[in-house]
C-alpha positions as CSV (number, residue, x, y, z in Angstrom):
1,M,0.0,0.0,0.0
2,G,1.6,3.3,-1.1
3,K,1.1,6.3,1.2
4,R,0.5,9.6,-0.6
5,R,1.1,12.8,1.3
6,I,-1.5,15.3,0.2
7,A,-1.9,18.7,1.6
8,A,-5.5,19.3,2.7
9,E,-7.2,22.4,1.6
10,R,-8.8,24.4,4.3
11,R,-11.8,26.6,3.5
12,S,-13.0,29.2,6.0
13,K,-16.8,29.1,6.4
14,A,-18.7,32.1,7.7
15,T,-21.9,31.1,9.6
16,P,-24.7,33.6,9.8
17,V,-25.9,34.3,13.4
18,V,-29.5,33.3,14.2
19,I,-31.3,35.4,16.8
20,G,-34.7,34.2,17.9
21,G,-35.1,32.4,14.6
22,T,-34.4,35.5,12.5
23,I,-31.2,35.9,10.5
24,A,-29.1,38.8,11.9
25,V,-28.3,40.0,8.4
26,V,-31.5,42.0,8.5
27,A,-30.2,44.0,11.5
28,V,-26.9,44.3,9.8
29,G,-28.5,45.8,6.7
30,A,-30.4,48.3,8.9
31,G,-27.2,49.3,10.7
32,F,-25.4,49.6,7.4
33,G,-28.0,52.1,6.1
34,A,-27.8,54.1,9.3
35,Y,-24.0,54.3,9.0
36,A,-24.3,55.6,5.4
37,L,-26.8,58.3,6.4
38,S,-24.5,59.5,9.2
39,G,-21.8,60.3,6.7
40,G,-19.8,57.0,6.6
41,G,-19.0,57.7,3.0
42,V,-20.3,54.4,1.5
43,S,-21.4,54.8,-2.1
44,P,-24.8,53.5,-3.5
45,E,-22.9,50.9,-5.6
46,E,-21.2,49.6,-2.5
47,R,-24.6,49.5,-0.7
48,A,-26.0,47.5,-3.6
49,R,-23.1,45.1,-3.6
50,Q,-23.5,44.6,0.2
51,A,-27.3,44.1,-0.2
52,A,-26.7,41.4,-2.8
53,A,-24.1,39.8,-0.6
54,D,-26.5,39.8,2.3
55,L,-29.2,38.3,0.2
56,K,-26.8,35.5,-1.0
57,A,-25.8,34.8,2.5
58,A,-29.5,34.6,3.5
59,H,-30.0,32.0,0.8
60,H,-27.2,29.9,2.1
61,R,-27.8,30.1,5.8
62,P,-28.3,26.9,7.8
63,L,-31.8,25.6,8.1
64,T,-33.5,26.1,11.4
65,A,-35.3,23.3,13.3
66,D,-38.6,25.0,12.6
67,E,-37.9,25.2,8.8
68,V,-37.1,21.4,8.8
69,R,-40.2,20.5,10.8
70,T,-42.5,22.7,8.8
71,T,-41.3,21.6,5.4
72,A,-41.4,17.9,6.4
73,T,-44.9,18.4,7.8
74,H,-46.2,20.1,4.7
75,F,-44.8,17.4,2.5
76,L,-46.0,14.4,4.6
77,T,-49.5,15.9,5.1
78,A,-50.0,16.5,1.4
79,W,-48.8,13.0,0.5
80,Q,-51.0,11.4,3.1
81,K,-54.0,13.3,1.7
82,G,-53.2,12.2,-1.8
83,S,-52.6,15.8,-2.8
84,V,-49.7,15.0,-5.2
85,P,-49.3,18.5,-6.7
86,Q,-49.1,20.1,-3.2
87,A,-46.6,17.4,-2.0
88,A,-44.4,17.7,-5.1
89,A,-44.4,21.5,-4.8
90,V,-42.6,21.1,-1.5
91,T,-39.7,19.3,-3.2
92,N,-36.7,20.4,-5.2
93,D,-37.8,18.2,-8.2
94,S,-41.5,18.6,-8.6
95,G,-41.6,16.7,-11.9
96,A,-40.0,13.5,-10.6
97,A,-41.9,13.7,-7.4
98,T,-45.2,14.1,-9.2
99,A,-44.5,11.1,-11.4
100,L,-43.5,8.7,-8.6
101,L,-46.2,9.8,-6.1
102,T,-48.8,9.4,-8.8
103,D,-47.5,6.0,-9.6
104,Y,-47.5,5.1,-5.9
105,T,-51.3,5.2,-6.0
106,K,-52.1,4.3,-9.6
107,G,-49.4,1.8,-10.5
108,A,-48.6,0.3,-7.1
109,H,-52.2,0.5,-5.9
110,V,-51.2,1.8,-2.5
111,T,-54.1,3.5,-0.5
112,D,-55.1,4.5,3.0
113,V,-51.7,6.0,3.6
114,T,-50.8,7.1,7.1
115,L,-47.4,8.9,7.6
116,T,-46.0,9.3,11.1
117,P,-42.8,11.5,11.4
118,G,-40.1,10.4,13.9
119,T,-37.5,12.4,15.7
120,R,-35.6,14.9,13.6
121,T,-31.8,14.6,13.4
122,G,-30.4,17.7,11.9
123,T,-32.1,18.2,8.5
124,K,-33.2,14.5,8.3
125,V,-36.7,13.4,9.3
126,P,-37.5,9.7,9.5
127,F,-41.1,8.6,9.1
128,T,-43.2,5.5,9.3
129,V,-45.6,4.5,6.5
130,K,-48.7,2.4,7.1
131,A,-50.9,1.7,4.1
132,T,-52.9,-0.9,2.2
133,V,-52.1,-2.5,-1.1
134,T,-55.0,-3.9,-3.2
135,D,-55.0,-5.8,-6.5
136,D,-57.5,-8.2,-8.1
137,G,-59.6,-8.2,-5.0
138,V,-56.7,-9.1,-2.7
139,T,-55.7,-6.6,0.0
140,K,-52.6,-6.7,2.2
141,P,-51.2,-4.2,4.8
142,L,-47.9,-2.5,4.0
143,T,-45.7,-1.0,6.7
144,Y,-42.1,0.3,6.4
145,T,-39.9,3.2,7.4
146,S,-38.2,5.8,5.3
147,S,-36.8,9.3,5.7
148,L,-36.5,12.7,4.0
149,T,-33.9,15.4,4.1
150,V,-34.7,19.1,3.9
151,V,-32.4,21.5,1.9
152,R,-32.4,25.2,1.1
153,R,-32.8,26.2,-2.5
154,T,-29.9,28.5,-3.3
155,T,-31.9,30.6,-5.8
156,D,-34.4,31.9,-3.3
157,G,-33.5,30.4,0.1
158,K,-36.7,28.3,0.3
159,A,-36.6,25.2,2.4
160,L,-37.6,22.1,0.4
161,V,-37.5,18.3,0.6
162,D,-34.4,17.0,-1.3
163,W,-36.2,14.7,-3.7
164,H,-35.0,11.2,-4.4
165,S,-37.1,8.1,-5.1
166,A,-35.8,6.6,-1.8
167,V,-38.1,9.1,0.0
168,V,-41.1,7.1,-1.1
169,H,-39.5,3.7,-0.3
170,P,-35.9,3.1,0.9
171,D,-35.4,0.3,-1.7
172,L,-36.2,2.6,-4.6
173,R,-33.3,4.3,-6.5
174,D,-33.8,7.3,-8.8
175,G,-35.3,6.0,-12.1
176,D,-37.1,3.0,-10.4
177,T,-40.9,2.5,-10.2
178,L,-43.3,0.6,-8.0
179,V,-45.7,-1.8,-9.6
180,T,-48.4,-4.1,-8.1
181,G,-49.7,-6.9,-10.2
182,E,-48.8,-10.3,-11.6
183,S,-45.1,-10.3,-11.1
184,G,-44.2,-11.2,-14.6
185,T,-41.3,-13.2,-13.3
186,P,-42.4,-16.3,-11.4
187,P,-40.7,-17.0,-8.0
188,V,-38.0,-19.5,-7.8
189,K,-36.9,-22.0,-5.1
190,A,-33.2,-21.8,-5.0
191,L,-31.4,-25.0,-3.8
192,D,-27.9,-25.5,-2.5
193,R,-25.7,-28.2,-4.1
194,D,-27.1,-30.8,-1.8
195,G,-30.7,-30.0,-2.6
196,G,-31.5,-27.9,0.5
197,E,-33.6,-24.8,0.1
198,L,-31.8,-21.4,0.3
199,T,-33.8,-18.7,1.9
200,A,-32.9,-15.2,3.1
201,A,-34.2,-16.1,6.5
202,K,-31.6,-18.9,6.9
203,Y,-28.9,-17.1,4.9
204,P,-29.4,-13.3,5.3
205,S,-26.5,-12.5,2.9
206,L,-28.3,-14.2,0.0
207,G,-31.2,-11.8,-0.3
208,S,-29.8,-10.0,-3.4
209,V,-28.5,-13.3,-4.8
210,L,-32.0,-14.8,-4.6
211,D,-33.4,-11.7,-6.3
212,G,-30.9,-12.1,-9.1
213,L,-31.7,-15.8,-9.5
214,R,-35.3,-15.1,-9.8
215,E,-34.7,-12.4,-12.4
216,K,-32.5,-14.6,-14.4
217,Y,-34.3,-18.0,-14.2
218,G,-37.9,-17.2,-13.0
219,K,-39.4,-17.4,-16.5
220,T,-37.6,-20.7,-17.4
221,A,-37.6,-22.6,-14.1
222,G,-41.2,-23.8,-14.5
223,G,-43.0,-21.6,-12.0
224,R,-46.1,-19.5,-12.1
225,A,-46.2,-15.8,-11.2
226,G,-48.1,-14.5,-8.2
227,I,-49.3,-10.9,-7.4
228,E,-46.7,-8.7,-5.8
229,L,-45.7,-5.2,-5.0
230,R,-42.3,-4.9,-6.7
231,V,-39.5,-2.4,-7.3
232,I,-38.9,-2.3,-11.0
233,R,-35.4,-1.0,-11.9
234,G,-35.7,1.6,-14.7
235,K,-33.5,1.9,-17.8
236,K,-32.1,5.1,-16.3
237,S,-32.0,3.7,-12.7
238,T,-29.0,4.6,-10.5
239,A,-29.3,1.0,-9.3
240,E,-28.3,-0.6,-12.6
241,K,-26.4,-3.4,-10.7
242,L,-29.4,-4.3,-8.6
243,S,-32.2,-6.7,-9.5
244,D,-36.0,-6.0,-9.3
245,K,-37.2,-6.6,-5.7
246,T,-40.4,-7.9,-4.2
247,L,-41.6,-5.7,-1.3
248,L,-45.0,-7.4,-0.6
249,T,-46.6,-10.7,-1.8
250,L,-50.4,-10.5,-2.1
251,T,-50.8,-14.0,-3.6
252,Q,-48.2,-16.7,-3.8
253,G,-47.1,-17.9,-7.2
254,T,-45.8,-21.4,-7.8
255,P,-42.0,-21.3,-7.7
256,G,-39.7,-23.0,-10.2
257,T,-36.5,-24.7,-9.0
258,V,-33.0,-23.5,-9.5
259,K,-30.0,-25.5,-8.2
260,T,-26.9,-23.6,-7.2
261,T,-23.3,-24.6,-6.4
262,L,-23.4,-23.2,-2.9
263,N,-22.0,-25.5,-0.1
264,P,-24.5,-25.2,2.8
265,A,-21.8,-25.7,5.5
266,L,-19.4,-23.1,4.0
267,Q,-22.3,-20.7,3.4
268,S,-23.5,-20.9,7.0
269,A,-19.9,-20.5,8.3
270,A,-19.3,-17.5,6.0
271,E,-22.5,-15.9,7.2
272,T,-21.4,-16.3,10.8
273,R,-17.9,-15.0,10.2
274,V,-18.9,-11.8,8.3
275,A,-21.6,-11.0,10.9
276,K,-18.8,-10.4,13.4
277,Q,-17.4,-7.5,11.3
278,K,-19.0,-4.1,10.6
279,K,-18.6,-4.4,6.9
280,A,-17.1,-7.6,5.5
281,S,-17.6,-9.6,2.3
282,V,-16.2,-13.0,1.3
283,V,-16.4,-15.5,-1.6
284,M,-15.2,-19.1,-1.7
285,I,-14.5,-20.9,-5.0
286,R,-13.5,-24.4,-6.2
287,P,-10.4,-23.7,-8.4
288,S,-10.7,-26.8,-10.6
289,T,-14.2,-25.9,-11.8
290,G,-15.0,-22.3,-10.9
291,E,-18.0,-23.3,-8.7
292,V,-18.9,-20.6,-6.2
293,L,-19.3,-22.4,-2.8
294,A,-20.1,-19.4,-0.5
295,V,-21.0,-15.7,-0.8
296,A,-21.5,-13.6,2.3
297,N,-21.8,-9.9,3.2
298,T,-22.3,-8.2,6.5
299,S,-24.6,-5.8,4.8
300,H,-27.7,-7.4,3.3
301,G,-28.4,-4.7,0.7
302,F,-25.8,-4.1,-2.0
303,N,-23.8,-7.3,-2.7
304,T,-20.2,-6.1,-2.4
305,A,-18.9,-9.7,-2.6
306,L,-20.1,-10.0,-6.2
307,Q,-20.7,-6.5,-7.4
308,G,-18.4,-4.3,-5.4
309,S,-15.8,-2.1,-7.0
310,L,-12.9,-1.5,-4.6
311,A,-9.2,-1.0,-4.8
312,P,-7.8,-4.4,-3.9
313,G,-4.5,-3.2,-2.4
314,S,-1.6,-5.5,-2.2
315,T,-3.6,-8.6,-3.2
316,M,-3.1,-7.2,-6.7
317,K,0.6,-8.0,-6.3
318,I,-0.4,-11.6,-7.3
319,I,-1.2,-10.4,-10.8
320,T,1.8,-8.0,-10.8
321,A,4.1,-10.9,-9.8
322,T,2.6,-13.0,-12.6
323,T,3.5,-10.2,-15.1
324,L,7.1,-9.9,-13.7
325,F,7.6,-13.7,-13.8
326,E,6.3,-14.1,-17.3
327,K,8.5,-11.3,-18.6
328,K,11.5,-12.9,-16.8
329,L,12.1,-9.6,-14.9
330,T,12.6,-11.5,-11.7
331,T,12.3,-14.8,-9.9
332,P,11.3,-15.7,-6.3
333,D,14.9,-16.0,-5.1
334,A,16.4,-13.2,-7.2
335,S,18.1,-10.5,-5.2
336,H,15.8,-7.5,-5.2
337,P,15.9,-4.7,-2.6
338,C,12.9,-2.8,-1.5
339,P,13.8,0.8,-0.8
340,K,12.0,2.8,1.9
341,T,10.9,5.3,-0.7
342,Y,10.7,5.4,-4.5
343,K,10.0,8.3,-6.8
344,L,8.0,7.8,-10.0
345,A,6.7,10.6,-12.2
346,G,6.6,13.1,-9.5
347,W,5.2,10.9,-6.8
348,T,7.1,9.5,-3.8
349,F,5.9,6.1,-2.9
350,H,6.3,4.7,0.7
351,N,6.2,1.2,2.2
352,D,3.9,0.4,5.1
353,A,5.4,2.0,8.2
354,D,8.3,3.3,6.1
355,S,9.9,-0.2,6.2
356,E,12.6,-1.4,3.8
357,I,14.4,-4.5,2.8
358,K,18.0,-3.6,1.8
359,K,19.4,-7.0,0.9
360,G,16.6,-9.4,0.3
361,T,14.9,-11.5,-2.4
362,F,11.8,-10.8,-4.4
363,K,10.1,-13.6,-2.4
364,Q,10.8,-11.8,0.9
365,S,9.4,-8.5,-0.5
366,F,6.3,-10.4,-1.7
367,G,5.9,-12.0,1.7
368,A,6.4,-8.7,3.5
369,S,4.1,-6.9,1.0
370,C,6.9,-4.3,0.4
371,N,5.4,-1.9,-2.1
372,N,8.5,-0.4,-3.7
373,A,9.9,-3.8,-4.7
374,F,7.0,-3.8,-7.2
375,I,6.8,-0.1,-8.1
376,N,10.4,0.1,-9.0
377,F,9.7,-2.3,-11.9
378,A,7.4,0.3,-13.5
379,P,10.1,1.7,-15.8
380,K,10.6,-1.7,-17.3
381,L,6.9,-2.2,-18.0
382,S,4.6,-0.9,-20.7
383,N,1.5,1.0,-19.7
384,D,-0.7,-1.9,-20.8
385,D,1.3,-4.8,-19.4
386,L,-0.8,-5.2,-16.2
387,T,-4.0,-4.8,-18.1
388,K,-3.1,-7.5,-20.6
389,E,-2.1,-9.9,-17.8
390,A,-5.3,-9.4,-15.9
391,Q,-7.4,-9.9,-19.0
392,Q,-5.5,-12.6,-20.9
393,V,-4.5,-14.9,-17.9
394,Y,-7.0,-14.1,-15.2
395,G,-10.1,-13.3,-17.3
396,L,-10.6,-10.0,-15.5
397,G,-12.0,-6.7,-16.8
398,M,-13.7,-8.1,-19.9
399,N,-17.3,-7.6,-18.6
400,N,-18.2,-11.1,-19.8
401,W,-18.6,-13.3,-16.8
402,A,-21.9,-15.1,-16.6
403,I,-22.1,-16.7,-13.2
404,G,-26.0,-16.7,-13.0
405,V,-26.5,-13.4,-11.2
406,P,-25.2,-9.9,-11.8
407,T,-21.5,-9.3,-11.1
408,F,-18.7,-6.8,-11.5
409,D,-15.9,-8.5,-13.3
410,G,-13.0,-6.3,-12.2
411,S,-11.2,-3.4,-13.9
412,V,-7.5,-2.9,-14.6
413,P,-7.4,0.2,-16.9
414,V,-4.3,1.2,-18.8
415,Q,-2.6,3.9,-16.9
416,S,0.7,5.8,-17.1
417,G,3.3,7.4,-14.9
418,A,2.6,7.4,-11.2
419,Q,-0.9,6.0,-11.6
420,M,0.6,2.9,-13.4
421,G,3.0,2.5,-10.5
422,A,0.1,2.7,-8.1
423,S,-1.8,0.0,-10.1
424,L,1.0,-2.4,-9.5
425,I,0.2,-2.4,-5.8
426,G,-3.6,-2.4,-6.3
427,Q,-4.3,1.3,-6.0
428,G,-4.7,3.8,-8.8
429,G,-7.6,2.9,-11.1
430,V,-7.7,-0.9,-10.3
431,R,-11.0,-2.1,-8.9
432,M,-12.0,-5.5,-7.7
433,N,-14.3,-7.4,-5.4
434,P,-14.0,-10.6,-3.4
435,L,-15.4,-12.7,-6.3
436,N,-12.6,-11.4,-8.5
437,M,-9.8,-11.9,-6.0
438,A,-11.1,-15.4,-5.1
439,S,-10.9,-16.2,-8.8
440,V,-7.3,-14.8,-8.9
441,A,-6.3,-17.2,-6.1
442,A,-8.2,-20.0,-7.8
443,T,-6.4,-19.3,-11.1
444,V,-3.0,-19.6,-9.4
445,E,-4.0,-22.9,-7.8
446,A,-5.4,-24.4,-11.0
447,G,-2.9,-22.9,-13.3
448,T,-5.7,-21.7,-15.6
449,F,-8.7,-19.5,-15.4
450,H,-12.1,-21.1,-14.7
451,Q,-14.9,-18.6,-14.8
452,P,-16.7,-18.6,-11.5
453,Y,-20.3,-19.7,-11.6
454,L,-23.2,-20.0,-9.1
455,V,-25.5,-21.9,-11.4
456,S,-24.2,-24.6,-13.7
457,P,-24.1,-23.5,-17.4
458,S,-25.9,-26.7,-18.3
459,V,-29.1,-25.3,-16.8
460,D,-29.5,-22.6,-19.5
461,H,-26.7,-23.5,-21.9
462,R,-24.9,-20.2,-21.5
463,T,-21.3,-19.8,-22.5
464,L,-18.8,-19.2,-19.7
465,A,-16.0,-16.7,-20.2
466,K,-12.5,-18.0,-21.1
467,A,-9.1,-16.5,-20.7
468,A,-7.0,-16.0,-23.8
469,R,-4.2,-18.1,-22.4
470,A,-3.0,-20.0,-19.3
471,M,0.1,-19.1,-17.4
472,S,3.1,-21.4,-17.9
473,P,3.8,-24.2,-15.4
474,K,7.0,-22.4,-14.5
475,T,5.1,-19.2,-13.7
476,Q,2.5,-21.1,-11.7
477,A,5.2,-22.8,-9.6
478,E,6.8,-19.4,-9.0
479,L,3.5,-17.9,-7.9
480,K,2.8,-20.8,-5.6
481,D,6.3,-20.4,-4.1
482,V,5.9,-16.8,-3.1
483,M,2.3,-17.3,-1.9
484,R,3.3,-20.3,0.1
485,F,6.1,-18.3,1.7
486,T,3.7,-15.5,2.5
487,A,1.3,-18.0,4.2
488,A,4.1,-19.5,6.2
489,Y,6.4,-16.6,7.1
490,G,5.0,-13.4,5.7
491,T,2.1,-11.1,6.4
492,A,-0.4,-13.9,6.1
493,A,1.3,-16.3,8.6
494,K,-0.7,-15.3,11.6
495,A,-4.0,-15.8,9.9
496,M,-3.0,-19.0,8.1
497,A,-1.5,-20.7,11.2
498,G,-3.2,-24.0,11.5
499,V,-4.2,-24.2,7.8
500,S,-2.6,-27.5,7.0
501,G,-1.3,-28.9,3.7
502,D,1.5,-28.5,1.3
503,D,-0.6,-26.8,-1.4
504,V,-1.3,-23.6,0.6
505,G,-0.8,-20.0,-0.4
506,A,-2.0,-16.5,0.6
507,K,-1.6,-12.8,0.0
508,T,-2.7,-9.9,2.2
509,G,-3.7,-6.5,1.1
510,S,-4.5,-3.1,2.6
511,A,-6.1,-0.4,0.4
512,E,-6.1,3.3,1.3
513,V,-9.5,5.0,0.8
514,D,-9.9,8.8,1.1
515,G,-11.8,9.8,4.2
516,Q,-11.2,6.5,6.0
517,K,-9.0,6.4,9.1
518,K,-8.2,2.7,8.5
519,P,-7.6,1.0,5.1
520,N,-9.8,-1.7,3.6
521,G,-8.2,-5.0,4.6
522,W,-8.0,-7.7,1.9
523,F,-7.0,-11.4,1.9
524,S,-6.8,-13.9,-1.0
525,A,-5.7,-17.5,-0.5
526,F,-6.0,-21.1,-1.5
527,R,-5.7,-24.5,0.1
528,G,-5.8,-27.4,-2.4
529,D,-9.1,-27.3,-4.4
530,L,-10.6,-24.4,-2.3
531,A,-9.8,-20.7,-2.8
532,G,-11.3,-17.6,-1.3
533,A,-11.0,-13.9,-0.9
534,G,-12.5,-11.3,1.4
535,V,-12.5,-7.6,2.3
536,V,-13.2,-5.8,5.5
537,Q,-13.9,-2.2,4.7
538,A,-12.2,0.4,7.0
539,G,-11.0,-2.5,9.2
540,G,-7.3,-2.2,8.9
541,H,-4.6,-4.6,7.6
542,G,-6.0,-7.6,5.7
543,G,-4.0,-10.2,7.7
544,D,-5.8,-9.1,10.9
545,T,-9.3,-8.6,9.5
546,A,-10.3,-10.5,6.3
547,G,-7.5,-13.1,6.9
548,P,-9.0,-15.0,9.9
549,I,-12.3,-15.3,8.0
550,I,-10.8,-16.8,4.9
551,A,-8.4,-19.0,6.9
552,A,-11.3,-20.4,8.9
553,L,-13.2,-21.3,5.8
554,L,-10.2,-22.9,4.2
555,K,-9.8,-25.1,7.2
556,M,-13.3,-26.5,6.6
557,G,-12.5,-27.7,3.0
558,G,-14.9,-27.6,0.2
């Protein structure tokens, strides 16, 4: 992980004084006029400029508690009464608000709405919604919580509700709609590899996965649609990676059956492990086939494990090392120092804790995750070397994986100068998720890329992605050598203690994120025919955070 020292800009902020709920600028204006009349010598032009400045300040002054409460009350009251134009007029996007609030009644068939505001926190007001949904003679109650935020319009200073679709329902994103009716997509009963049913109640992390399976296989799995209230993702939705979502079932459909590759024991253990962290995500894979054996996230909304886009930190050094070995720029036992600092294209890169390895081998630098032992190869590489390696050997960044549910397939853009150097250690523009980095470890173990999949391609005869070429046996042996060393003696040793076997390897990673006190901790490892990767966001070093999770799952076997 390279540390960048960036000077923070400080901006002074003037705060208007509020007296008894009235902005003091009014009094200032009066005082200013009195001063001018008493011969202060201020010109009319200056008074005009001051008045304009005072007006601008008034339009940017902080919202008062009364303004927030009043605006929220006007909006919620109008919405509850069904007065859509009046409710929309209290927002900063009346057109979008009118469309969605109208659709709420006419498209989603939601009536008898009761909105109860909660305790305000700053400019945010939570509220509870109790309503009724009716379709085809069937009625069901609907209850949920949402929130709104009040902002000040800069053109005239008016307090308004900051409009987003999530105000209407927290699962909506801008561009989405709510619809009640025959779902169009029949429900599915998802099964693990042993035939047991997968439910969100039993495996909370799988909620979004189950939604994705239904969207992909609902119409072909043999089921019959029921009547539901659903979130339909729009073409211009800001939730393009999310699947449609059922909010309320009025009548049950008949589910079709979809069998997955998930291992129930590993899935259950993964759920338990990530639940102990604030924000963790893991994926486990069978290297010889690409079968996904477990997917788990602490958060049960967005599926970071499969769809996240995060800098992978030093776990990216696996791909960088592959590049260096294939180009014969180094070998595991080659003498290669790791300097404390290294300058590249105007940037000064640092090692973690400003460490250095003066007389060591490349293997030792890999095991210690010493940044500059990688970055100092940058002058010997072309700008697209890392990109080509990721695509051609690891199958990453091609946007063509078809695992059975939506995924992000990694990104290693072509970069130059200091950004290219940063990419070599998993920073810069490189983006991955645990699925991608589990696949990287699996590719090292297998020697060739097997596209991960959650549903067998035989179910729908889809074509799995392939890499352009396999790494050479020599390169595979070198990679296993440095990863085995890291697991036994390097930054992964503590986490991997007790993970038995000769065919074991690991790599830790820590990725800096602007605004976070601690880096995201990454871990990518394999043990025989089981590989996995995980990230704990803002948790600290990967060996201490994600490492114990992955190691525990590797001990279970696949």
